[in-house]
Chimera marker file (.cmm) of the C-alpha trace (Angstrom):
<marker_set name="trace">
<marker id="1" x="-34.401" y="-90.007" z="-69.376" r="1" g="1" b="0" radius="0.5"/>
<marker id="2" x="-35.669" y="-86.940" z="-67.599" r="1" g="1" b="0" radius="0.5"/>
<marker id="3" x="-39.109" y="-85.589" z="-68.314" r="1" g="1" b="0" radius="0.5"/>
<marker id="4" x="-39.463" y="-82.143" z="-69.817" r="1" g="1" b="0" radius="0.5"/>
<marker id="5" x="-42.224" y="-81.133" z="-67.431" r="1" g="1" b="0" radius="0.5"/>
<marker id="6" x="-41.378" y="-78.736" z="-64.666" r="1" g="1" b="0" radius="0.5"/>
<marker id="7" x="-43.224" y="-76.670" z="-62.159" r="1" g="1" b="0" radius="0.5"/>
<marker id="8" x="-43.995" y="-73.089" z="-63.033" r="1" g="1" b="0" radius="0.5"/>
<marker id="9" x="-44.854" y="-70.693" z="-60.236" r="1" g="1" b="0" radius="0.5"/>
<marker id="10" x="-47.761" y="-68.496" z="-61.181" r="1" g="1" b="0" radius="0.5"/>
<marker id="11" x="-47.714" y="-65.209" z="-59.299" r="1" g="1" b="0" radius="0.5"/>
<marker id="12" x="-50.500" y="-64.743" z="-56.809" r="1" g="1" b="0" radius="0.5"/>
<marker id="13" x="-52.471" y="-61.562" z="-56.263" r="1" g="1" b="0" radius="0.5"/>
<marker id="14" x="-51.297" y="-61.768" z="-52.644" r="1" g="1" b="0" radius="0.5"/>
<marker id="15" x="-47.749" y="-61.123" z="-53.909" r="1" g="1" b="0" radius="0.5"/>
<marker id="16" x="-48.623" y="-57.825" z="-55.633" r="1" g="1" b="0" radius="0.5"/>
<marker id="17" x="-47.485" y="-55.686" z="-52.702" r="1" g="1" b="0" radius="0.5"/>
<marker id="18" x="-44.243" y="-57.593" z="-52.167" r="1" g="1" b="0" radius="0.5"/>
<marker id="19" x="-41.009" y="-56.462" z="-53.704" r="1" g="1" b="0" radius="0.5"/>
<marker id="20" x="-38.975" y="-58.809" z="-55.862" r="1" g="1" b="0" radius="0.5"/>
<marker id="21" x="-36.300" y="-58.939" z="-53.131" r="1" g="1" b="0" radius="0.5"/>
<marker id="22" x="-38.846" y="-60.022" z="-50.520" r="1" g="1" b="0" radius="0.5"/>
<marker id="23" x="-40.092" y="-62.786" z="-52.817" r="1" g="1" b="0" radius="0.5"/>
<marker id="24" x="-36.532" y="-63.985" z="-53.442" r="1" g="1" b="0" radius="0.5"/>
<marker id="25" x="-35.784" y="-64.051" z="-49.711" r="1" g="1" b="0" radius="0.5"/>
<marker id="26" x="-38.718" y="-66.404" z="-49.163" r="1" g="1" b="0" radius="0.5"/>
<marker id="27" x="-37.349" y="-68.837" z="-51.731" r="1" g="1" b="0" radius="0.5"/>
<marker id="28" x="-33.644" y="-68.625" z="-50.814" r="1" g="1" b="0" radius="0.5"/>
<marker id="29" x="-32.319" y="-72.157" z="-51.432" r="1" g="1" b="0" radius="0.5"/>
<marker id="30" x="-29.041" y="-71.634" z="-49.553" r="1" g="1" b="0" radius="0.5"/>
<marker id="31" x="-28.364" y="-72.853" z="-46.031" r="1" g="1" b="0" radius="0.5"/>
<marker id="32" x="-27.192" y="-70.002" z="-43.809" r="1" g="1" b="0" radius="0.5"/>
<marker id="33" x="-24.339" y="-70.252" z="-41.330" r="1" g="1" b="0" radius="0.5"/>
<marker id="34" x="-21.512" y="-68.370" z="-39.672" r="1" g="1" b="0" radius="0.5"/>
<marker id="35" x="-18.808" y="-71.062" z="-39.759" r="1" g="1" b="0" radius="0.5"/>
<marker id="36" x="-15.618" y="-70.071" z="-41.528" r="1" g="1" b="0" radius="0.5"/>
<marker id="37" x="-13.367" y="-73.040" z="-40.818" r="1" g="1" b="0" radius="0.5"/>
<marker id="38" x="-10.163" y="-73.442" z="-42.802" r="1" g="1" b="0" radius="0.5"/>
<marker id="39" x="-9.939" y="-76.252" z="-45.316" r="1" g="1" b="0" radius="0.5"/>
<marker id="40" x="-7.329" y="-77.453" z="-47.777" r="1" g="1" b="0" radius="0.5"/>
<marker id="41" x="-7.747" y="-77.590" z="-51.541" r="1" g="1" b="0" radius="0.5"/>
<marker id="42" x="-7.517" y="-81.373" z="-51.261" r="1" g="1" b="0" radius="0.5"/>
<marker id="43" x="-10.493" y="-81.418" z="-48.896" r="1" g="1" b="0" radius="0.5"/>
<marker id="44" x="-12.513" y="-79.331" z="-51.355" r="1" g="1" b="0" radius="0.5"/>
<marker id="45" x="-11.581" y="-81.666" z="-54.236" r="1" g="1" b="0" radius="0.5"/>
<marker id="46" x="-12.565" y="-84.674" z="-52.099" r="1" g="1" b="0" radius="0.5"/>
<marker id="47" x="-15.994" y="-83.113" z="-51.476" r="1" g="1" b="0" radius="0.5"/>
<marker id="48" x="-16.210" y="-82.258" z="-55.189" r="1" g="1" b="0" radius="0.5"/>
<marker id="49" x="-15.539" y="-85.917" z="-56.067" r="1" g="1" b="0" radius="0.5"/>
<marker id="50" x="-18.061" y="-87.129" z="-53.490" r="1" g="1" b="0" radius="0.5"/>
<marker id="51" x="-20.683" y="-84.817" z="-54.979" r="1" g="1" b="0" radius="0.5"/>
<marker id="52" x="-19.834" y="-86.116" z="-58.466" r="1" g="1" b="0" radius="0.5"/>
<marker id="53" x="-20.364" y="-89.656" z="-57.167" r="1" g="1" b="0" radius="0.5"/>
<marker id="54" x="-23.841" y="-88.577" z="-56.002" r="1" g="1" b="0" radius="0.5"/>
<marker id="55" x="-24.551" y="-87.260" z="-59.517" r="1" g="1" b="0" radius="0.5"/>
<marker id="56" x="-23.500" y="-90.622" z="-60.947" r="1" g="1" b="0" radius="0.5"/>
<marker id="57" x="-25.669" y="-92.513" z="-58.481" r="1" g="1" b="0" radius="0.5"/>
<marker id="58" x="-28.641" y="-90.269" z="-59.313" r="1" g="1" b="0" radius="0.5"/>
<marker id="59" x="-28.122" y="-90.871" z="-63.040" r="1" g="1" b="0" radius="0.5"/>
<marker id="60" x="-27.432" y="-87.193" z="-63.802" r="1" g="1" b="0" radius="0.5"/>
<marker id="61" x="-24.908" y="-87.854" z="-66.567" r="1" g="1" b="0" radius="0.5"/>
<marker id="62" x="-24.859" y="-84.319" z="-67.936" r="1" g="1" b="0" radius="0.5"/>
<marker id="63" x="-23.946" y="-82.928" z="-64.530" r="1" g="1" b="0" radius="0.5"/>
<marker id="64" x="-21.458" y="-85.716" z="-63.973" r="1" g="1" b="0" radius="0.5"/>
<marker id="65" x="-19.639" y="-84.581" z="-67.110" r="1" g="1" b="0" radius="0.5"/>
<marker id="66" x="-19.281" y="-81.077" z="-65.698" r="1" g="1" b="0" radius="0.5"/>
<marker id="67" x="-17.970" y="-82.406" z="-62.389" r="1" g="1" b="0" radius="0.5"/>
<marker id="68" x="-15.484" y="-84.874" z="-63.871" r="1" g="1" b="0" radius="0.5"/>
<marker id="69" x="-14.004" y="-82.844" z="-66.745" r="1" g="1" b="0" radius="0.5"/>
<marker id="70" x="-13.098" y="-79.603" z="-64.991" r="1" g="1" b="0" radius="0.5"/>
<marker id="71" x="-12.294" y="-79.393" z="-61.291" r="1" g="1" b="0" radius="0.5"/>
<marker id="72" x="-12.884" y="-75.975" z="-59.700" r="1" g="1" b="0" radius="0.5"/>
<marker id="73" x="-10.054" y="-73.450" z="-59.982" r="1" g="1" b="0" radius="0.5"/>
<marker id="74" x="-9.241" y="-71.143" z="-57.087" r="1" g="1" b="0" radius="0.5"/>
<marker id="75" x="-9.803" y="-67.462" z="-57.953" r="1" g="1" b="0" radius="0.5"/>
<marker id="76" x="-9.483" y="-65.939" z="-54.502" r="1" g="1" b="0" radius="0.5"/>
<marker id="77" x="-10.068" y="-66.803" z="-50.881" r="1" g="1" b="0" radius="0.5"/>
<marker id="78" x="-13.025" y="-69.236" z="-50.926" r="1" g="1" b="0" radius="0.5"/>
<marker id="79" x="-13.923" y="-68.221" z="-54.499" r="1" g="1" b="0" radius="0.5"/>
<marker id="80" x="-13.791" y="-70.819" z="-57.268" r="1" g="1" b="0" radius="0.5"/>
<marker id="81" x="-14.609" y="-71.061" z="-60.940" r="1" g="1" b="0" radius="0.5"/>
<marker id="82" x="-15.657" y="-74.047" z="-63.018" r="1" g="1" b="0" radius="0.5"/>
<marker id="83" x="-15.167" y="-74.005" z="-66.779" r="1" g="1" b="0" radius="0.5"/>
<marker id="84" x="-18.055" y="-75.393" z="-68.815" r="1" g="1" b="0" radius="0.5"/>
<marker id="85" x="-18.164" y="-75.996" z="-72.557" r="1" g="1" b="0" radius="0.5"/>
<marker id="86" x="-21.449" y="-74.344" z="-73.525" r="1" g="1" b="0" radius="0.5"/>
<marker id="87" x="-24.553" y="-72.490" z="-72.387" r="1" g="1" b="0" radius="0.5"/>
<marker id="88" x="-26.453" y="-75.725" z="-71.716" r="1" g="1" b="0" radius="0.5"/>
<marker id="89" x="-23.825" y="-76.897" z="-69.240" r="1" g="1" b="0" radius="0.5"/>
<marker id="90" x="-23.761" y="-73.444" z="-67.666" r="1" g="1" b="0" radius="0.5"/>
<marker id="91" x="-27.531" y="-73.599" z="-67.114" r="1" g="1" b="0" radius="0.5"/>
<marker id="92" x="-27.296" y="-77.133" z="-65.673" r="1" g="1" b="0" radius="0.5"/>
<marker id="93" x="-24.577" y="-76.013" z="-63.273" r="1" g="1" b="0" radius="0.5"/>
<marker id="94" x="-26.535" y="-72.892" z="-62.277" r="1" g="1" b="0" radius="0.5"/>
<marker id="95" x="-29.563" y="-75.052" z="-61.450" r="1" g="1" b="0" radius="0.5"/>
<marker id="96" x="-27.438" y="-77.461" z="-59.382" r="1" g="1" b="0" radius="0.5"/>
<marker id="97" x="-25.382" y="-74.704" z="-57.708" r="1" g="1" b="0" radius="0.5"/>
<marker id="98" x="-27.577" y="-74.200" z="-54.580" r="1" g="1" b="0" radius="0.5"/>
<marker id="99" x="-27.461" y="-77.900" z="-53.739" r="1" g="1" b="0" radius="0.5"/>
<marker id="100" x="-23.712" y="-78.076" z="-54.421" r="1" g="1" b="0" radius="0.5"/>
<marker id="101" x="-22.902" y="-75.016" z="-52.320" r="1" g="1" b="0" radius="0.5"/>
<marker id="102" x="-25.079" y="-76.243" z="-49.459" r="1" g="1" b="0" radius="0.5"/>
<marker id="103" x="-23.205" y="-79.559" z="-49.545" r="1" g="1" b="0" radius="0.5"/>
<marker id="104" x="-19.740" y="-77.984" z="-49.715" r="1" g="1" b="0" radius="0.5"/>
<marker id="105" x="-20.478" y="-75.324" z="-47.099" r="1" g="1" b="0" radius="0.5"/>
<marker id="106" x="-21.904" y="-77.746" z="-44.556" r="1" g="1" b="0" radius="0.5"/>
<marker id="107" x="-19.317" y="-80.475" z="-45.174" r="1" g="1" b="0" radius="0.5"/>
<marker id="108" x="-16.308" y="-78.137" z="-45.011" r="1" g="1" b="0" radius="0.5"/>
<marker id="109" x="-17.990" y="-75.913" z="-42.379" r="1" g="1" b="0" radius="0.5"/>
<marker id="110" x="-17.226" y="-72.717" z="-44.311" r="1" g="1" b="0" radius="0.5"/>
<marker id="111" x="-20.174" y="-70.629" z="-45.500" r="1" g="1" b="0" radius="0.5"/>
<marker id="112" x="-18.005" y="-68.221" z="-47.528" r="1" g="1" b="0" radius="0.5"/>
<marker id="113" x="-17.377" y="-70.765" z="-50.314" r="1" g="1" b="0" radius="0.5"/>
<marker id="114" x="-18.552" y="-69.512" z="-53.706" r="1" g="1" b="0" radius="0.5"/>
<marker id="115" x="-18.408" y="-71.438" z="-56.996" r="1" g="1" b="0" radius="0.5"/>
<marker id="116" x="-19.470" y="-69.997" z="-60.331" r="1" g="1" b="0" radius="0.5"/>
<marker id="117" x="-19.429" y="-71.375" z="-63.848" r="1" g="1" b="0" radius="0.5"/>
<marker id="118" x="-17.848" y="-69.712" z="-66.873" r="1" g="1" b="0" radius="0.5"/>
<marker id="119" x="-18.091" y="-70.829" z="-70.474" r="1" g="1" b="0" radius="0.5"/>
<marker id="120" x="-14.651" y="-71.751" z="-71.794" r="1" g="1" b="0" radius="0.5"/>
<marker id="121" x="-14.193" y="-69.655" z="-74.906" r="1" g="1" b="0" radius="0.5"/>
<marker id="122" x="-12.604" y="-71.903" z="-77.493" r="1" g="1" b="0" radius="0.5"/>
<marker id="123" x="-11.393" y="-70.356" z="-80.698" r="1" g="1" b="0" radius="0.5"/>
<marker id="124" x="-13.523" y="-71.720" z="-83.499" r="1" g="1" b="0" radius="0.5"/>
<marker id="125" x="-11.386" y="-72.861" z="-86.394" r="1" g="1" b="0" radius="0.5"/>
<marker id="126" x="-13.019" y="-72.044" z="-89.705" r="1" g="1" b="0" radius="0.5"/>
<marker id="127" x="-12.153" y="-74.676" z="-92.250" r="1" g="1" b="0" radius="0.5"/>
<marker id="128" x="-12.044" y="-73.781" z="-95.915" r="1" g="1" b="0" radius="0.5"/>
<marker id="129" x="-14.688" y="-75.663" z="-97.903" r="1" g="1" b="0" radius="0.5"/>
<marker id="130" x="-15.202" y="-73.913" z="-101.214" r="1" g="1" b="0" radius="0.5"/>
<marker id="131" x="-12.507" y="-73.663" z="-103.879" r="1" g="1" b="0" radius="0.5"/>
<marker id="132" x="-12.085" y="-69.927" z="-103.343" r="1" g="1" b="0" radius="0.5"/>
<marker id="133" x="-11.801" y="-70.398" z="-99.543" r="1" g="1" b="0" radius="0.5"/>
<marker id="134" x="-9.158" y="-73.088" z="-100.070" r="1" g="1" b="0" radius="0.5"/>
<marker id="135" x="-7.241" y="-70.805" z="-102.424" r="1" g="1" b="0" radius="0.5"/>
<marker id="136" x="-7.391" y="-67.894" z="-99.965" r="1" g="1" b="0" radius="0.5"/>
<marker id="137" x="-6.139" y="-70.186" z="-97.208" r="1" g="1" b="0" radius="0.5"/>
<marker id="138" x="-3.229" y="-71.451" z="-99.309" r="1" g="1" b="0" radius="0.5"/>
<marker id="139" x="-2.422" y="-67.950" z="-100.632" r="1" g="1" b="0" radius="0.5"/>
<marker id="140" x="-2.214" y="-66.667" z="-97.049" r="1" g="1" b="0" radius="0.5"/>
<marker id="141" x="0.495" y="-69.254" z="-96.397" r="1" g="1" b="0" radius="0.5"/>
<marker id="142" x="2.252" y="-68.709" z="-99.743" r="1" g="1" b="0" radius="0.5"/>
<marker id="143" x="1.697" y="-65.312" z="-101.432" r="1" g="1" b="0" radius="0.5"/>
<marker id="144" x="3.382" y="-66.548" z="-104.642" r="1" g="1" b="0" radius="0.5"/>
<marker id="145" x="0.164" y="-68.490" z="-105.421" r="1" g="1" b="0" radius="0.5"/>
<marker id="146" x="-1.746" y="-65.228" z="-105.872" r="1" g="1" b="0" radius="0.5"/>
<marker id="147" x="0.949" y="-64.020" z="-108.285" r="1" g="1" b="0" radius="0.5"/>
<marker id="148" x="0.764" y="-67.261" z="-110.299" r="1" g="1" b="0" radius="0.5"/>
<marker id="149" x="-3.027" y="-67.049" z="-110.472" r="1" g="1" b="0" radius="0.5"/>
<marker id="150" x="-2.861" y="-63.490" z="-111.768" r="1" g="1" b="0" radius="0.5"/>
<marker id="151" x="0.084" y="-64.176" z="-114.152" r="1" g="1" b="0" radius="0.5"/>
<marker id="152" x="-1.535" y="-67.170" z="-115.841" r="1" g="1" b="0" radius="0.5"/>
<marker id="153" x="-5.083" y="-65.795" z="-115.598" r="1" g="1" b="0" radius="0.5"/>
<marker id="154" x="-6.315" y="-68.864" z="-113.679" r="1" g="1" b="0" radius="0.5"/>
<marker id="155" x="-9.827" y="-69.318" z="-112.315" r="1" g="1" b="0" radius="0.5"/>
<marker id="156" x="-11.818" y="-71.913" z="-110.351" r="1" g="1" b="0" radius="0.5"/>
<marker id="157" x="-14.097" y="-74.504" z="-111.913" r="1" g="1" b="0" radius="0.5"/>
<link id1="1" id2="2" r="1" g="1" b="0" radius="0.2"/>
<link id1="2" id2="3" r="1" g="1" b="0" radius="0.2"/>
<link id1="3" id2="4" r="1" g="1" b="0" radius="0.2"/>
<link id1="4" id2="5" r="1" g="1" b="0" radius="0.2"/>
<link id1="5" id2="6" r="1" g="1" b="0" radius="0.2"/>
<link id1="6" id2="7" r="1" g="1" b="0" radius="0.2"/>
<link id1="7" id2="8" r="1" g="1" b="0" radius="0.2"/>
<link id1="8" id2="9" r="1" g="1" b="0" radius="0.2"/>
<link id1="9" id2="10" r="1" g="1" b="0" radius="0.2"/>
<link id1="10" id2="11" r="1" g="1" b="0" radius="0.2"/>
<link id1="11" id2="12" r="1" g="1" b="0" radius="0.2"/>
<link id1="12" id2="13" r="1" g="1" b="0" radius="0.2"/>
<link id1="13" id2="14" r="1" g="1" b="0" radius="0.2"/>
<link id1="14" id2="15" r="1" g="1" b="0" radius="0.2"/>
<link id1="15" id2="16" r="1" g="1" b="0" radius="0.2"/>
<link id1="16" id2="17" r="1" g="1" b="0" radius="0.2"/>
<link id1="17" id2="18" r="1" g="1" b="0" radius="0.2"/>
<link id1="18" id2="19" r="1" g="1" b="0" radius="0.2"/>
<link id1="19" id2="20" r="1" g="1" b="0" radius="0.2"/>
<link id1="20" id2="21" r="1" g="1" b="0" radius="0.2"/>
<link id1="21" id2="22" r="1" g="1" b="0" radius="0.2"/>
<link id1="22" id2="23" r="1" g="1" b="0" radius="0.2"/>
<link id1="23" id2="24" r="1" g="1" b="0" radius="0.2"/>
<link id1="24" id2="25" r="1" g="1" b="0" radius="0.2"/>
<link id1="25" id2="26" r="1" g="1" b="0" radius="0.2"/>
<link id1="26" id2="27" r="1" g="1" b="0" radius="0.2"/>
<link id1="27" id2="28" r="1" g="1" b="0" radius="0.2"/>
<link id1="28" id2="29" r="1" g="1" b="0" radius="0.2"/>
<link id1="29" id2="30" r="1" g="1" b="0" radius="0.2"/>
<link id1="30" id2="31" r="1" g="1" b="0" radius="0.2"/>
<link id1="31" id2="32" r="1" g="1" b="0" radius="0.2"/>
<link id1="32" id2="33" r="1" g="1" b="0" radius="0.2"/>
<link id1="33" id2="34" r="1" g="1" b="0" radius="0.2"/>
<link id1="34" id2="35" r="1" g="1" b="0" radius="0.2"/>
<link id1="35" id2="36" r="1" g="1" b="0" radius="0.2"/>
<link id1="36" id2="37" r="1" g="1" b="0" radius="0.2"/>
<link id1="37" id2="38" r="1" g="1" b="0" radius="0.2"/>
<link id1="38" id2="39" r="1" g="1" b="0" radius="0.2"/>
<link id1="39" id2="40" r="1" g="1" b="0" radius="0.2"/>
<link id1="40" id2="41" r="1" g="1" b="0" radius="0.2"/>
<link id1="41" id2="42" r="1" g="1" b="0" radius="0.2"/>
<link id1="42" id2="43" r="1" g="1" b="0" radius="0.2"/>
<link id1="43" id2="44" r="1" g="1" b="0" radius="0.2"/>
<link id1="44" id2="45" r="1" g="1" b="0" radius="0.2"/>
<link id1="45" id2="46" r="1" g="1" b="0" radius="0.2"/>
<link id1="46" id2="47" r="1" g="1" b="0" radius="0.2"/>
<link id1="47" id2="48" r="1" g="1" b="0" radius="0.2"/>
<link id1="48" id2="49" r="1" g="1" b="0" radius="0.2"/>
<link id1="49" id2="50" r="1" g="1" b="0" radius="0.2"/>
<link id1="50" id2="51" r="1" g="1" b="0" radius="0.2"/>
<link id1="51" id2="52" r="1" g="1" b="0" radius="0.2"/>
<link id1="52" id2="53" r="1" g="1" b="0" radius="0.2"/>
<link id1="53" id2="54" r="1" g="1" b="0" radius="0.2"/>
<link id1="54" id2="55" r="1" g="1" b="0" radius="0.2"/>
<link id1="55" id2="56" r="1" g="1" b="0" radius="0.2"/>
<link id1="56" id2="57" r="1" g="1" b="0" radius="0.2"/>
<link id1="57" id2="58" r="1" g="1" b="0" radius="0.2"/>
<link id1="58" id2="59" r="1" g="1" b="0" radius="0.2"/>
<link id1="59" id2="60" r="1" g="1" b="0" radius="0.2"/>
<link id1="60" id2="61" r="1" g="1" b="0" radius="0.2"/>
<link id1="61" id2="62" r="1" g="1" b="0" radius="0.2"/>
<link id1="62" id2="63" r="1" g="1" b="0" radius="0.2"/>
<link id1="63" id2="64" r="1" g="1" b="0" radius="0.2"/>
<link id1="64" id2="65" r="1" g="1" b="0" radius="0.2"/>
<link id1="65" id2="66" r="1" g="1" b="0" radius="0.2"/>
<link id1="66" id2="67" r="1" g="1" b="0" radius="0.2"/>
<link id1="67" id2="68" r="1" g="1" b="0" radius="0.2"/>
<link id1="68" id2="69" r="1" g="1" b="0" radius="0.2"/>
<link id1="69" id2="70" r="1" g="1" b="0" radius="0.2"/>
<link id1="70" id2="71" r="1" g="1" b="0" radius="0.2"/>
<link id1="71" id2="72" r="1" g="1" b="0" radius="0.2"/>
<link id1="72" id2="73" r="1" g="1" b="0" radius="0.2"/>
<link id1="73" id2="74" r="1" g="1" b="0" radius="0.2"/>
<link id1="74" id2="75" r="1" g="1" b="0" radius="0.2"/>
<link id1="75" id2="76" r="1" g="1" b="0" radius="0.2"/>
<link id1="76" id2="77" r="1" g="1" b="0" radius="0.2"/>
<link id1="77" id2="78" r="1" g="1" b="0" radius="0.2"/>
<link id1="78" id2="79" r="1" g="1" b="0" radius="0.2"/>
<link id1="79" id2="80" r="1" g="1" b="0" radius="0.2"/>
<link id1="80" id2="81" r="1" g="1" b="0" radius="0.2"/>
<link id1="81" id2="82" r="1" g="1" b="0" radius="0.2"/>
<link id1="82" id2="83" r="1" g="1" b="0" radius="0.2"/>
<link id1="83" id2="84" r="1" g="1" b="0" radius="0.2"/>
<link id1="84" id2="85" r="1" g="1" b="0" radius="0.2"/>
<link id1="85" id2="86" r="1" g="1" b="0" radius="0.2"/>
<link id1="86" id2="87" r="1" g="1" b="0" radius="0.2"/>
<link id1="87" id2="88" r="1" g="1" b="0" radius="0.2"/>
<link id1="88" id2="89" r="1" g="1" b="0" radius="0.2"/>
<link id1="89" id2="90" r="1" g="1" b="0" radius="0.2"/>
<link id1="90" id2="91" r="1" g="1" b="0" radius="0.2"/>
<link id1="91" id2="92" r="1" g="1" b="0" radius="0.2"/>
<link id1="92" id2="93" r="1" g="1" b="0" radius="0.2"/>
<link id1="93" id2="94" r="1" g="1" b="0" radius="0.2"/>
<link id1="94" id2="95" r="1" g="1" b="0" radius="0.2"/>
<link id1="95" id2="96" r="1" g="1" b="0" radius="0.2"/>
<link id1="96" id2="97" r="1" g="1" b="0" radius="0.2"/>
<link id1="97" id2="98" r="1" g="1" b="0" radius="0.2"/>
<link id1="98" id2="99" r="1" g="1" b="0" radius="0.2"/>
<link id1="99" id2="100" r="1" g="1" b="0" radius="0.2"/>
<link id1="100" id2="101" r="1" g="1" b="0" radius="0.2"/>
<link id1="101" id2="102" r="1" g="1" b="0" radius="0.2"/>
<link id1="102" id2="103" r="1" g="1" b="0" radius="0.2"/>
<link id1="103" id2="104" r="1" g="1" b="0" radius="0.2"/>
<link id1="104" id2="105" r="1" g="1" b="0" radius="0.2"/>
<link id1="105" id2="106" r="1" g="1" b="0" radius="0.2"/>
<link id1="106" id2="107" r="1" g="1" b="0" radius="0.2"/>
<link id1="107" id2="108" r="1" g="1" b="0" radius="0.2"/>
<link id1="108" id2="109" r="1" g="1" b="0" radius="0.2"/>
<link id1="109" id2="110" r="1" g="1" b="0" radius="0.2"/>
<link id1="110" id2="111" r="1" g="1" b="0" radius="0.2"/>
<link id1="111" id2="112" r="1" g="1" b="0" radius="0.2"/>
<link id1="112" id2="113" r="1" g="1" b="0" radius="0.2"/>
<link id1="113" id2="114" r="1" g="1" b="0" radius="0.2"/>
<link id1="114" id2="115" r="1" g="1" b="0" radius="0.2"/>
<link id1="115" id2="116" r="1" g="1" b="0" radius="0.2"/>
<link id1="116" id2="117" r="1" g="1" b="0" radius="0.2"/>
<link id1="117" id2="118" r="1" g="1" b="0" radius="0.2"/>
<link id1="118" id2="119" r="1" g="1" b="0" radius="0.2"/>
<link id1="119" id2="120" r="1" g="1" b="0" radius="0.2"/>
<link id1="120" id2="121" r="1" g="1" b="0" radius="0.2"/>
<link id1="121" id2="122" r="1" g="1" b="0" radius="0.2"/>
<link id1="122" id2="123" r="1" g="1" b="0" radius="0.2"/>
<link id1="123" id2="124" r="1" g="1" b="0" radius="0.2"/>
<link id1="124" id2="125" r="1" g="1" b="0" radius="0.2"/>
<link id1="125" id2="126" r="1" g="1" b="0" radius="0.2"/>
<link id1="126" id2="127" r="1" g="1" b="0" radius="0.2"/>
<link id1="127" id2="128" r="1" g="1" b="0" radius="0.2"/>
<link id1="128" id2="129" r="1" g="1" b="0" radius="0.2"/>
<link id1="129" id2="130" r="1" g="1" b="0" radius="0.2"/>
<link id1="130" id2="131" r="1" g="1" b="0" radius="0.2"/>
<link id1="131" id2="132" r="1" g="1" b="0" radius="0.2"/>
<link id1="132" id2="133" r="1" g="1" b="0" radius="0.2"/>
<link id1="133" id2="134" r="1" g="1" b="0" radius="0.2"/>
<link id1="134" id2="135" r="1" g="1" b="0" radius="0.2"/>
<link id1="135" id2="136" r="1" g="1" b="0" radius="0.2"/>
<link id1="136" id2="137" r="1" g="1" b="0" radius="0.2"/>
<link id1="137" id2="138" r="1" g="1" b="0" radius="0.2"/>
<link id1="138" id2="139" r="1" g="1" b="0" radius="0.2"/>
<link id1="139" id2="140" r="1" g="1" b="0" radius="0.2"/>
<link id1="140" id2="141" r="1" g="1" b="0" radius="0.2"/>
<link id1="141" id2="142" r="1" g="1" b="0" radius="0.2"/>
<link id1="142" id2="143" r="1" g="1" b="0" radius="0.2"/>
<link id1="143" id2="144" r="1" g="1" b="0" radius="0.2"/>
<link id1="144" id2="145" r="1" g="1" b="0" radius="0.2"/>
<link id1="145" id2="146" r="1" g="1" b="0" radius="0.2"/>
<link id1="146" id2="147" r="1" g="1" b="0" radius="0.2"/>
<link id1="147" id2="148" r="1" g="1" b="0" radius="0.2"/>
<link id1="148" id2="149" r="1" g="1" b="0" radius="0.2"/>
<link id1="149" id2="150" r="1" g="1" b="0" radius="0.2"/>
<link id1="150" id2="151" r="1" g="1" b="0" radius="0.2"/>
<link id1="151" id2="152" r="1" g="1" b="0" radius="0.2"/>
<link id1="152" id2="153" r="1" g="1" b="0" radius="0.2"/>
<link id1="153" id2="154" r="1" g="1" b="0" radius="0.2"/>
<link id1="154" id2="155" r="1" g="1" b="0" radius="0.2"/>
<link id1="155" id2="156" r="1" g="1" b="0" radius="0.2"/>
<link id1="156" id2="157" r="1" g="1" b="0" radius="0.2"/>
</marker_set>
């Protein structure tokens, strides 16, 4: 089980004159490179699986779920998208993204690779629970029920 404690960076008075961009450049977690070697989708999926194996070995089960359920989908040249189920998984992926991209970029020797997460919008099915909701649901399927209710002056208990 992971601890809930984390490090919080408290701004220093020395940083007052620096712009936000300059501060971000100092903390850039990405490895830089010029290599743009070609790779096949199978090679990317192999690296993806290898990275998932590292997540399993490190005991990061939540991340492992993201890596095993949805493989990355190609959007454009070197641009991929991973579907996640909710905001929590999106945040986990965002936190792991620098390490993942560094691994993929150095292993495949292509520093143009980009992978982003998107929450998979699933239509929420609203189930009828109350008597009136059940009636409305059934009447939508069979309009004659509404006529019978009105004709016989029926009501719910």
